[in-house]
Structure formats: C-alpha cells, structure tokens
A tleap script that builds the chain and sets N, CA, C and O, in Angstrom:
source leaprc.protein.ff14SB
mol = sequence {
  NMET GLU GLN LYS VAL LEU GLU ILE ILE ASN
  ASN ILE ARG ALA ALA LYS GLU LEU VAL PRO
  VAL THR GLU LEU HIE THR GLU ASP ASN LEU
  ARG ASP ASP LEU GLY LEU THR SER PHE ASP
  LEU ALA GLU LEU THR VAL ASN ILE GLU ASP
  GLU PHE ASP ILE ASP ILE PHE GLU ASP GLY
  LEU ILE ASN THR VAL GLY GLU ILE TYR VAL
  LYS LEU GLN CLYS
}
set mol.1.N position { -35.900 -40.695 60.169 }
set mol.1.CA position { -35.140 -40.025 59.128 }
set mol.1.C position { -34.669 -38.645 59.590 }
set mol.1.O position { -33.496 -38.300 59.450 }
set mol.2.N position { -35.601 -37.861 60.143 }
set mol.2.CA position { -35.243 -36.508 60.577 }
set mol.2.C position { -34.155 -36.533 61.652 }
set mol.2.O position { -33.254 -35.695 61.651 }
set mol.3.N position { -34.245 -37.497 62.565 }
set mol.3.CA position { -33.261 -37.588 63.646 }
set mol.3.C position { -31.879 -37.918 63.096 }
set mol.3.O position { -30.877 -37.393 63.578 }
set mol.4.N position { -31.822 -38.784 62.090 }
set mol.4.CA position { -30.538 -39.165 61.506 }
set mol.4.C position { -29.919 -37.984 60.761 }
set mol.4.O position { -28.708 -37.773 60.834 }
set mol.5.N position { -30.736 -37.216 60.046 }
set mol.5.CA position { -30.231 -36.020 59.350 }
set mol.5.C position { -29.696 -35.022 60.375 }
set mol.5.O position { -28.646 -34.418 60.160 }
set mol.6.N position { -30.406 -34.847 61.477 }
set mol.6.CA position { -29.940 -33.960 62.549 }
set mol.6.C position { -28.592 -34.442 63.082 }
set mol.6.O position { -27.683 -33.640 63.297 }
set mol.7.N position { -28.466 -35.735 63.292 }
set mol.7.CA position { -27.215 -36.303 63.787 }
set mol.7.C position { -26.057 -36.055 62.803 }
set mol.7.O position { -24.957 -35.685 63.212 }
set mol.8.N position { -26.315 -36.259 61.526 }
set mol.8.CA position { -25.283 -36.045 60.501 }
set mol.8.C position { -24.849 -34.575 60.476 }
set mol.8.O position { -23.655 -34.275 60.446 }
set mol.9.N position { -25.816 -33.673 60.488 }
set mol.9.CA position { -25.504 -32.236 60.465 }
set mol.9.C position { -24.731 -31.841 61.721 }
set mol.9.O position { -23.778 -31.066 61.639 }
set mol.10.N position { -25.127 -32.360 62.874 }
set mol.10.CA position { -24.424 -32.015 64.114 }
set mol.10.C position { -23.011 -32.583 64.144 }
set mol.10.O position { -22.117 -31.968 64.725 }
set mol.11.N position { -22.793 -33.735 63.534 }
set mol.11.CA position { -21.431 -34.278 63.443 }
set mol.11.C position { -20.541 -33.358 62.610 }
set mol.11.O position { -19.379 -33.133 62.950 }
set mol.12.N position { -21.083 -32.836 61.535 }
set mol.12.CA position { -20.327 -31.899 60.687 }
set mol.12.C position { -20.071 -30.600 61.447 }
set mol.12.O position { -18.966 -30.061 61.404 }
set mol.13.N position { -21.082 -30.103 62.137 }
set mol.13.CA position { -20.932 -28.870 62.918 }
set mol.13.C position { -19.924 -29.058 64.046 }
set mol.13.O position { -19.157 -28.142 64.343 }
set mol.14.N position { -19.914 -30.224 64.675 }
set mol.14.CA position { -18.990 -30.500 65.781 }
set mol.14.C position { -17.538 -30.455 65.306 }
set mol.14.O position { -16.656 -29.992 66.029 }
set mol.15.N position { -17.299 -30.933 64.098 }
set mol.15.CA position { -15.941 -30.905 63.545 }
set mol.15.C position { -15.453 -29.467 63.359 }
set mol.15.O position { -14.249 -29.208 63.349 }
set mol.16.N position { -16.388 -28.549 63.213 }
set mol.16.CA position { -16.047 -27.123 63.061 }
set mol.16.C position { -16.142 -26.376 64.387 }
set mol.16.O position { -16.018 -25.153 64.439 }
set mol.17.N position { -16.366 -27.145 65.467 }
set mol.17.CA position { -16.521 -26.584 66.802 }
set mol.17.C position { -17.707 -25.627 66.896 }
set mol.17.O position { -17.659 -24.636 67.624 }
set mol.18.N position { -18.767 -25.932 66.156 }
set mol.18.CA position { -20.010 -25.169 66.245 }
set mol.18.C position { -20.943 -25.862 67.237 }
set mol.18.O position { -20.889 -27.080 67.404 }
set mol.19.N position { -21.777 -25.094 67.876 }
set mol.19.CA position { -22.733 -25.635 68.835 }
set mol.19.C position { -23.738 -26.515 68.094 }
set mol.19.O position { -24.223 -26.132 67.029 }
set mol.20.N position { -24.054 -27.685 68.642 }
set mol.20.CA position { -25.051 -28.542 67.996 }
set mol.20.C position { -26.427 -27.868 67.974 }
set mol.20.O position { -26.769 -27.098 68.871 }
set mol.21.N position { -27.188 -28.165 66.958 }
set mol.21.CA position { -28.569 -27.679 66.905 }
set mol.21.C position { -29.454 -28.746 67.541 }
set mol.21.O position { -29.197 -29.943 67.409 }
set mol.22.N position { -30.494 -28.299 68.229 }
set mol.22.CA position { -31.358 -29.250 68.927 }
set mol.22.C position { -32.471 -29.775 68.040 }
set mol.22.O position { -32.967 -30.883 68.240 }
set mol.23.N position { -32.864 -28.963 67.047 }
set mol.23.CA position { -33.893 -29.419 66.118 }
set mol.23.C position { -33.716 -28.712 64.785 }
set mol.23.O position { -33.179 -27.607 64.703 }
set mol.24.N position { -34.186 -29.386 63.749 }
set mol.24.CA position { -34.131 -28.822 62.405 }
set mol.24.C position { -35.533 -28.429 61.972 }
set mol.24.O position { -36.517 -29.066 62.350 }
set mol.25.N position { -35.610 -27.379 61.181 }
set mol.25.CA position { -36.876 -26.924 60.621 }
set mol.25.C position { -36.765 -27.006 59.103 }
set mol.25.O position { -35.686 -26.800 58.547 }
set mol.26.N position { -37.849 -27.298 58.445 }
set mol.26.CA position { -37.808 -27.478 56.994 }
set mol.26.C position { -37.280 -26.245 56.278 }
set mol.26.O position { -36.689 -26.363 55.205 }
set mol.27.N position { -37.484 -25.068 56.852 }
set mol.27.CA position { -37.038 -23.835 56.191 }
set mol.27.C position { -35.591 -23.472 56.514 }
set mol.27.O position { -35.078 -22.498 55.963 }
set mol.28.N position { -34.918 -24.217 57.382 }
set mol.28.CA position { -33.518 -23.928 57.714 }
set mol.28.C position { -32.640 -24.016 56.472 }
set mol.28.O position { -32.636 -25.025 55.767 }
set mol.29.N position { -31.894 -22.940 56.217 }
set mol.29.CA position { -30.968 -22.914 55.100 }
set mol.29.C position { -29.656 -23.553 55.550 }
set mol.29.O position { -29.124 -23.224 56.610 }
set mol.30.N position { -29.149 -24.464 54.739 }
set mol.30.CA position { -27.949 -25.211 55.116 }
set mol.30.C position { -26.741 -24.300 55.318 }
set mol.30.O position { -25.934 -24.528 56.219 }
set mol.31.N position { -26.618 -23.284 54.496 }
set mol.31.CA position { -25.486 -22.356 54.609 }
set mol.31.C position { -25.756 -21.252 55.629 }
set mol.31.O position { -24.990 -21.067 56.575 }
set mol.32.N position { -26.839 -20.530 55.429 }
set mol.32.CA position { -27.102 -19.337 56.233 }
set mol.32.C position { -27.503 -19.654 57.673 }
set mol.32.O position { -27.028 -19.005 58.605 }
set mol.33.N position { -28.369 -20.642 57.860 }
set mol.33.CA position { -28.872 -20.944 59.201 }
set mol.33.C position { -28.013 -21.965 59.945 }
set mol.33.O position { -27.872 -21.895 61.166 }
set mol.34.N position { -27.439 -22.917 59.199 }
set mol.34.CA position { -26.688 -23.991 59.852 }
set mol.34.C position { -25.181 -23.834 59.716 }
set mol.34.O position { -24.427 -24.616 60.295 }
set mol.35.N position { -24.728 -22.838 58.959 }
set mol.35.CA position { -23.307 -22.520 58.878 }
set mol.35.C position { -22.454 -23.510 58.099 }
set mol.35.O position { -21.254 -23.622 58.349 }
set mol.36.N position { -23.060 -24.228 57.159 }
set mol.36.CA position { -22.302 -25.201 56.381 }
set mol.36.C position { -21.648 -24.547 55.164 }
set mol.36.O position { -22.248 -23.697 54.506 }
set mol.37.N position { -20.423 -24.951 54.877 }
set mol.37.CA position { -19.693 -24.459 53.704 }
set mol.37.C position { -19.871 -25.452 52.552 }
set mol.37.O position { -20.506 -26.494 52.710 }
set mol.38.N position { -19.310 -25.120 51.409 }
set mol.38.CA position { -19.363 -26.036 50.263 }
set mol.38.C position { -18.722 -27.383 50.616 }
set mol.38.O position { -19.235 -28.437 50.239 }
set mol.39.N position { -17.612 -27.341 51.332 }
set mol.39.CA position { -16.952 -28.578 51.765 }
set mol.39.C position { -17.865 -29.374 52.691 }
set mol.39.O position { -17.958 -30.596 52.580 }
set mol.40.N position { -18.536 -28.679 53.601 }
set mol.40.CA position { -19.467 -29.350 54.525 }
set mol.40.C position { -20.625 -29.994 53.764 }
set mol.40.O position { -21.071 -31.089 54.107 }
set mol.41.N position { -21.106 -29.307 52.731 }
set mol.41.CA position { -22.204 -29.857 51.937 }
set mol.41.C position { -21.775 -31.125 51.207 }
set mol.41.O position { -22.563 -32.056 51.047 }
set mol.42.N position { -20.519 -31.152 50.766 }
set mol.42.CA position { -19.997 -32.366 50.131 }
set mol.42.C position { -19.957 -33.501 51.153 }
set mol.42.O position { -20.322 -34.635 50.842 }
set mol.43.N position { -19.520 -33.198 52.354 }
set mol.43.CA position { -19.488 -34.205 53.416 }
set mol.43.C position { -20.902 -34.655 53.772 }
set mol.43.O position { -21.143 -35.841 53.997 }
set mol.44.N position { -21.826 -33.713 53.821 }
set mol.44.CA position { -23.226 -34.029 54.092 }
set mol.44.C position { -23.771 -34.995 53.040 }
set mol.44.O position { -24.456 -35.965 53.365 }
set mol.45.N position { -23.459 -34.715 51.785 }
set mol.45.CA position { -23.915 -35.573 50.688 }
set mol.45.C position { -23.397 -36.998 50.858 }
set mol.45.O position { -24.155 -37.959 50.725 }
set mol.46.N position { -22.121 -37.128 51.148 }
set mol.46.CA position { -21.515 -38.454 51.318 }
set mol.46.C position { -22.159 -39.187 52.497 }
set mol.46.O position { -22.502 -40.364 52.389 }
set mol.47.N position { -22.320 -38.495 53.606 }
set mol.47.CA position { -22.906 -39.133 54.795 }
set mol.47.C position { -24.348 -39.558 54.569 }
set mol.47.O position { -24.750 -40.640 54.998 }
set mol.48.N position { -25.130 -38.719 53.900 }
set mol.48.CA position { -26.519 -39.073 53.626 }
set mol.48.C position { -26.582 -40.219 52.627 }
set mol.48.O position { -27.416 -41.116 52.754 }
set mol.49.N position { -25.699 -40.188 51.634 }
set mol.49.CA position { -25.675 -41.280 50.660 }
set mol.49.C position { -25.303 -42.599 51.342 }
set mol.49.O position { -25.883 -43.639 51.029 }
set mol.50.N position { -24.355 -42.567 52.259 }
set mol.50.CA position { -23.973 -43.776 53.001 }
set mol.50.C position { -25.136 -44.295 53.846 }
set mol.50.O position { -25.361 -45.503 53.923 }
set mol.51.N position { -25.861 -43.398 54.468 }
set mol.51.CA position { -26.940 -43.777 55.380 }
set mol.51.C position { -28.223 -44.184 54.648 }
set mol.51.O position { -28.869 -45.166 55.015 }
set mol.52.N position { -28.585 -43.417 53.605 }
set mol.52.CA position { -29.886 -43.612 52.954 }
set mol.52.C position { -29.788 -44.128 51.523 }
set mol.52.O position { -30.811 -44.391 50.891 }
set mol.53.N position { -28.575 -44.275 51.007 }
set mol.53.CA position { -28.343 -44.761 49.643 }
set mol.53.C position { -29.029 -43.887 48.590 }
set mol.53.O position { -29.652 -44.392 47.657 }
set mol.54.N position { -28.902 -42.566 48.758 }
set mol.54.CA position { -29.454 -41.621 47.784 }
set mol.54.C position { -28.539 -40.401 47.708 }
set mol.54.O position { -28.043 -39.922 48.728 }
set mol.55.N position { -28.323 -39.906 46.492 }
set mol.55.CA position { -27.524 -38.696 46.281 }
set mol.55.C position { -28.470 -37.510 46.261 }
set mol.55.O position { -29.177 -37.297 45.276 }
set mol.56.N position { -28.491 -36.730 47.345 }
set mol.56.CA position { -29.442 -35.629 47.455 }
set mol.56.C position { -29.151 -34.494 46.476 }
set mol.56.O position { -30.031 -33.676 46.204 }
set mol.57.N position { -27.937 -34.433 45.948 }
set mol.57.CA position { -27.581 -33.370 45.010 }
set mol.57.C position { -27.608 -33.844 43.559 }
set mol.57.O position { -27.147 -33.127 42.670 }
set mol.58.N position { -28.138 -35.036 43.308 }
set mol.58.CA position { -28.145 -35.613 41.971 }
set mol.58.C position { -28.861 -34.718 40.949 }
set mol.58.O position { -28.420 -34.597 39.806 }
set mol.59.N position { -29.955 -34.100 41.364 }
set mol.59.CA position { -30.752 -33.272 40.448 }
set mol.59.C position { -30.475 -31.783 40.579 }
set mol.59.O position { -31.218 -30.974 40.023 }
set mol.60.N position { -29.426 -31.399 41.299 }
set mol.60.CA position { -29.113 -29.987 41.478 }
set mol.60.C position { -28.874 -29.663 42.938 }
set mol.60.O position { -28.864 -30.545 43.796 }
set mol.61.N position { -28.685 -28.399 43.200 }
set mol.61.CA position { -28.371 -27.952 44.555 }
set mol.61.C position { -29.543 -28.095 45.509 }
set mol.61.O position { -30.707 -27.954 45.132 }
set mol.62.N position { -29.203 -28.374 46.736 }
set mol.62.CA position { -30.160 -28.420 47.834 }
set mol.62.C position { -29.784 -27.276 48.765 }
set mol.62.O position { -28.616 -27.117 49.121 }
set mol.63.N position { -30.774 -26.480 49.158 }
set mol.63.CA position { -30.484 -25.325 50.006 }
set mol.63.C position { -31.073 -25.407 51.405 }
set mol.63.O position { -30.573 -24.765 52.329 }
set mol.64.N position { -32.140 -26.198 51.570 }
set mol.64.CA position { -32.813 -26.232 52.868 }
set mol.64.C position { -32.955 -27.654 53.388 }
set mol.64.O position { -32.841 -28.628 52.643 }
set mol.65.N position { -33.204 -27.742 54.670 }
set mol.65.CA position { -33.453 -29.030 55.310 }
set mol.65.C position { -34.692 -29.682 54.697 }
set mol.65.O position { -34.719 -30.895 54.489 }
set mol.66.N position { -35.710 -28.884 54.410 }
set mol.66.CA position { -36.931 -29.411 53.804 }
set mol.66.C position { -36.669 -30.083 52.467 }
set mol.66.O position { -37.283 -31.102 52.152 }
set mol.67.N position { -35.767 -29.523 51.684 }
set mol.67.CA position { -35.430 -30.126 50.392 }
set mol.67.C position { -34.734 -31.475 50.586 }
set mol.67.O position { -34.915 -32.387 49.778 }
set mol.68.N position { -33.947 -31.604 51.641 }
set mol.68.CA position { -33.331 -32.908 51.950 }
set mol.68.C position { -34.433 -33.914 52.271 }
set mol.68.O position { -34.418 -35.035 51.763 }
set mol.69.N position { -35.383 -33.518 53.106 }
set mol.69.CA position { -36.463 -34.431 53.494 }
set mol.69.C position { -37.262 -34.894 52.273 }
set mol.69.O position { -37.628 -36.066 52.179 }
set mol.70.N position { -37.531 -33.982 51.345 }
set mol.70.CA position { -38.280 -34.342 50.139 }
set mol.70.C position { -37.517 -35.388 49.341 }
set mol.70.O position { -38.107 -36.361 48.870 }
set mol.71.N position { -36.211 -35.197 49.186 }
set mol.71.CA position { -35.380 -36.158 48.441 }
set mol.71.C position { -35.389 -37.523 49.126 }
set mol.71.O position { -35.456 -38.555 48.458 }
set mol.72.N position { -35.323 -37.529 50.438 }
set mol.72.CA position { -35.260 -38.784 51.169 }
set mol.72.C position { -36.593 -39.536 51.171 }
set mol.72.O position { -36.619 -40.749 51.384 }
set mol.73.N position { -37.684 -38.833 50.938 }
set mol.73.CA position { -38.993 -39.472 50.924 }
set mol.73.C position { -39.344 -40.101 49.587 }
set mol.73.O position { -40.342 -40.814 49.479 }
set mol.74.N position { -38.529 -39.844 48.560 }
set mol.74.CA position { -38.811 -40.400 47.233 }
set mol.74.C position { -38.521 -41.874 47.189 }
set mol.74.O position { -38.702 -42.508 46.149 }
savepdb mol mol.pdb
quit
C-alpha cells in the first residue's frame, strides 16, 4: 500500500517537474512537504480511489501521508 501511494504521489510530482521523493513519512504534509496544490490533491483522490476503491476525502480534508494510510487501512 505504502509503495503504491508513493508511486501515485511521484507521478503527480513528475507532471509538475518536481523531483521524486524516495520515501514517505506519516508526518509528511501533502501541501507543505510534498508540494501538492488543491488540483494535485484532487488528482491524488481520483488515483487513490481508482487503485484502492476508497474516497480518502469522503469524511473531510486529509493533510498528511499518515492520514491517507489510516483511511486505506479501514
């Protein structure tokens, strides 16, 4: 699961010509640490929903990688 989330985030970062991240930490902030915009977060949601069949933003905003992992473990 963690590897797939890393792959999805790096695909979004690559489209913005940002350097790929080698690993994610639960405390990484999607905006501040990973440089994702609101548009990127929408793309992230769609990609995660396609891969894991879950809407990570269904119950409100997600700000960190750890919050994504918690949603995916439900």
